[in-house]
C-alpha positions as CSV (number, residue, x, y, z in Angstrom):
1,M,-56.6,-30.6,-84.1
2,I,-60.3,-31.3,-84.1
3,Q,-62.0,-29.9,-87.1
4,I,-65.4,-28.1,-87.0
5,S,-67.7,-28.4,-89.8
6,P,-70.6,-26.1,-89.3
7,S,-73.9,-27.3,-90.9
8,I,-75.6,-24.6,-92.8
9,L,-78.9,-26.5,-92.1
10,A,-79.0,-24.3,-89.1
11,A,-78.0,-21.0,-90.8
12,D,-80.3,-18.3,-92.0
13,F,-81.4,-19.6,-95.5
14,S,-82.5,-16.0,-96.4
15,C,-78.9,-14.9,-96.6
16,L,-76.8,-17.9,-97.2
17,S,-74.0,-16.1,-98.8
18,H,-73.5,-13.9,-95.9
19,E,-73.8,-17.1,-93.6
20,V,-71.1,-19.0,-95.4
21,K,-68.8,-16.1,-95.4
22,R,-69.2,-15.4,-91.6
23,T,-68.8,-19.1,-90.9
24,A,-65.3,-19.0,-92.7
25,E,-64.3,-15.9,-91.2
26,A,-65.0,-17.4,-87.8
27,G,-62.5,-20.2,-88.3
28,A,-64.5,-23.1,-89.5
29,D,-62.5,-25.9,-91.1
30,S,-65.1,-26.6,-93.7
31,I,-68.9,-26.0,-94.4
32,H,-71.2,-28.9,-93.8
33,I,-74.0,-29.0,-96.4
34,D,-76.8,-31.5,-95.7
35,V,-78.6,-32.5,-99.1
36,M,-82.0,-34.0,-98.4
37,D,-84.4,-35.1,-101.2
38,G,-87.6,-35.7,-99.4
39,H,-87.3,-39.4,-100.1
40,F,-84.6,-40.9,-97.8
41,V,-85.8,-38.4,-95.2
42,P,-88.9,-36.3,-95.3
43,S,-87.0,-32.8,-95.3
44,I,-86.1,-31.1,-98.6
45,T,-82.9,-28.8,-98.3
46,I,-80.5,-27.6,-101.1
47,G,-79.0,-29.1,-104.1
48,A,-76.0,-28.7,-106.4
49,M,-77.2,-25.4,-108.0
50,V,-77.3,-23.5,-104.6
51,T,-74.0,-25.2,-103.5
52,A,-72.3,-23.8,-106.6
53,S,-73.8,-20.4,-106.1
54,L,-72.0,-20.3,-102.7
55,R,-68.6,-21.7,-103.9
56,D,-66.8,-18.6,-104.8
57,K,-67.7,-17.0,-101.6
58,V,-65.2,-18.7,-99.3
59,D,-62.0,-20.8,-99.7
60,I,-62.7,-23.5,-97.2
61,P,-63.9,-26.9,-98.3
62,F,-67.6,-27.8,-98.8
63,D,-68.3,-31.2,-96.7
64,V,-71.3,-32.4,-98.7
65,H,-73.5,-35.1,-97.0
66,L,-75.9,-36.8,-99.2
67,Q,-79.1,-37.8,-97.4
68,V,-80.7,-39.0,-100.6
69,M,-82.0,-41.9,-102.5
70,A,-79.5,-43.1,-105.5
71,P,-76.7,-40.9,-104.4
72,E,-74.7,-42.2,-107.4
73,R,-77.0,-39.8,-109.5
74,Q,-75.9,-36.8,-107.7
75,I,-72.1,-37.2,-107.4
76,A,-71.1,-35.4,-110.7
77,A,-73.3,-32.5,-110.0
78,F,-71.7,-31.8,-106.6
79,A,-68.3,-32.3,-107.8
80,E,-69.1,-29.7,-110.6
81,A,-70.5,-27.4,-107.8
82,G,-67.1,-27.5,-106.0
83,A,-67.7,-29.9,-103.3
84,G,-64.4,-31.1,-101.6
85,I,-65.9,-34.0,-99.6
86,C,-68.7,-36.2,-100.7
87,T,-70.3,-38.4,-98.0
88,F,-73.3,-40.7,-98.9
89,Q,-75.5,-42.9,-96.5
90,V,-74.8,-46.4,-96.7
91,E,-78.5,-47.4,-96.3
92,T,-79.1,-45.8,-99.7
93,A,-76.1,-47.3,-101.7
94,S,-76.5,-50.0,-104.2
95,N,-72.8,-50.4,-104.7
96,M,-70.6,-48.6,-102.1
97,Y,-67.3,-49.5,-103.7
98,Q,-68.5,-48.1,-107.1
99,I,-69.8,-44.9,-105.4
100,I,-66.5,-44.3,-103.6
101,E,-64.5,-45.0,-106.6
102,N,-66.6,-42.3,-108.6
103,I,-66.3,-40.0,-105.8
104,K,-62.4,-40.0,-106.1
105,K,-62.2,-40.0,-109.7
106,L,-64.2,-36.7,-109.7
107,G,-61.5,-35.2,-107.4
108,M,-63.3,-35.3,-104.1
109,K,-62.6,-37.1,-100.9
110,A,-65.1,-40.0,-100.2
111,G,-67.2,-40.6,-97.0
112,V,-69.6,-43.2,-95.9
113,A,-72.4,-42.1,-93.3
114,L,-74.3,-44.4,-91.0
115,A,-77.6,-43.7,-89.3
116,P,-77.6,-44.3,-85.5
117,G,-79.2,-47.8,-86.0
118,T,-76.9,-49.0,-88.7
119,S,-74.3,-51.5,-87.8
120,L,-70.6,-50.7,-88.5
121,A,-70.5,-54.1,-90.1
122,F,-71.9,-52.6,-93.3
123,I,-68.6,-50.6,-93.7
124,E,-65.8,-52.8,-92.4
125,E,-64.9,-53.9,-95.9
126,V,-64.7,-50.5,-97.3
127,L,-62.9,-48.7,-94.5
128,P,-59.5,-48.7,-96.3
129,T,-60.9,-47.1,-99.3
130,V,-62.7,-44.0,-97.7
131,D,-61.2,-40.9,-96.3
132,R,-64.0,-40.5,-93.6
133,V,-66.9,-42.3,-91.8
134,L,-69.6,-39.9,-90.7
135,L,-71.6,-41.3,-87.8
136,L,-75.1,-39.7,-87.3
137,S,-75.7,-39.0,-83.7
138,V,-79.4,-38.2,-84.2
139,N,-81.9,-39.8,-86.5
140,P,-81.5,-38.4,-90.1
141,G,-83.7,-35.7,-91.5
142,Y,-83.9,-33.0,-89.2
143,G,-81.5,-30.4,-87.4
144,G,-81.9,-29.4,-83.6
145,Q,-82.2,-32.9,-82.3
146,K,-80.7,-34.3,-79.0
147,F,-77.6,-36.2,-79.1
148,L,-78.2,-40.1,-78.8
149,P,-75.8,-41.1,-76.1
150,F,-75.5,-44.9,-77.4
151,V,-73.7,-43.5,-80.4
152,L,-70.5,-43.0,-78.1
153,A,-70.0,-46.8,-78.0
154,K,-70.2,-46.9,-81.8
155,I,-67.5,-44.0,-82.2
156,R,-65.1,-46.1,-79.8
157,M,-65.7,-49.1,-81.8
158,L,-64.9,-47.5,-85.0
159,R,-61.9,-45.9,-83.5
160,S,-60.7,-49.5,-82.5
161,L,-61.3,-50.9,-86.1
162,L,-59.4,-48.0,-87.6
163,T,-56.5,-48.4,-85.2
164,A,-56.3,-52.1,-85.7
165,Q,-55.9,-51.6,-89.5
166,S,-53.5,-48.6,-89.1
167,L,-56.0,-46.4,-90.9
168,A,-55.8,-42.6,-90.9
169,T,-59.6,-42.3,-91.8
170,E,-61.4,-39.4,-90.2
171,I,-64.3,-40.0,-87.7
172,E,-67.0,-37.2,-88.3
173,V,-69.9,-37.1,-85.7
174,D,-73.1,-35.2,-86.9
175,G,-76.1,-34.3,-84.6
176,G,-76.8,-32.8,-81.3
177,I,-73.2,-31.5,-80.8
178,D,-72.9,-29.0,-78.1
179,F,-70.1,-28.2,-75.8
180,V,-70.7,-31.3,-73.6
181,T,-71.5,-33.7,-76.2
182,A,-68.5,-32.4,-78.2
183,R,-66.1,-33.3,-75.4
184,Q,-67.7,-36.8,-75.2
185,A,-67.4,-37.6,-78.9
186,I,-63.8,-36.3,-79.1
187,Q,-62.8,-38.5,-76.2
188,A,-64.6,-41.4,-77.7
189,G,-62.4,-40.9,-81.0
190,A,-64.2,-38.4,-83.2
191,T,-61.8,-36.1,-85.4
192,I,-64.5,-33.8,-87.0
193,L,-67.6,-32.3,-85.6
194,A,-70.5,-31.3,-87.7
195,V,-72.4,-28.6,-85.6
196,G,-75.6,-26.8,-86.3
197,T,-77.3,-24.4,-83.6
198,T,-74.3,-24.4,-81.2
199,V,-72.4,-22.4,-83.9
200,Y,-75.1,-20.6,-85.8
201,K,-77.2,-19.5,-82.7
202,A,-74.1,-18.6,-80.5
203,P,-73.7,-14.9,-79.6
204,D,-70.0,-15.0,-80.9
205,M,-69.6,-17.7,-83.7
206,K,-65.7,-17.5,-83.6
207,E,-65.6,-18.1,-79.9
208,A,-68.1,-20.9,-80.1
209,I,-65.8,-22.6,-82.8
210,Q,-62.7,-22.2,-80.8
211,K,-64.4,-23.5,-77.8
212,L,-65.7,-26.6,-79.8
213,K,-62.0,-27.3,-80.9
214,R,-60.9,-27.2,-77.3
215,A,-63.9,-29.2,-75.9
216,Q,-61.9,-32.1,-74.9
217,D,-60.1,-29.9,-72.2
218,L,-63.4,-28.3,-70.9
219,Q,-64.8,-29.4,-67.6
């Protein structure tokens, strides 16, 4: 079953508590939290304190995506804040193995994320050690961008690498996901979709999430 992880970057920040509650009630599998520090990307979003304040509002996992410089400095704070998954950008990592090991020691699942222009070659050696790979299908830093079609080939290539090594690693795709690009990403090999405006701007969030989970069968 395809998992849907709505990105609260597209939610109403004036009432995040309400937004995470309705996201969980609508059938989301996790909540995607984009953490941006104004250095790796120009935008600044939320940190561990806000994440912690939302943790007791829902039971589903928090899927934290660190789009920050020096991600190793943030890991412990997000573990304490209740993150279930912690994914960091490989472009900012000084020692991927150590960061992955520390994430797992703190009780979280570990993920690595790649910007659209970053080659899969950077993560081939760590694939057996991670729980998921997040492929950005837009340039990092802003929500509401158009899906970059060339990322589909990257998804297929990653799926082939995982299959060749008999790895159960999840492939998460993040950026520009609507009902059409969801189908394309799933057909290419994605198992998790981080979705922003398609969920949060939908007239019926529950219906949108269910439709995304069935996207592979849509015409």
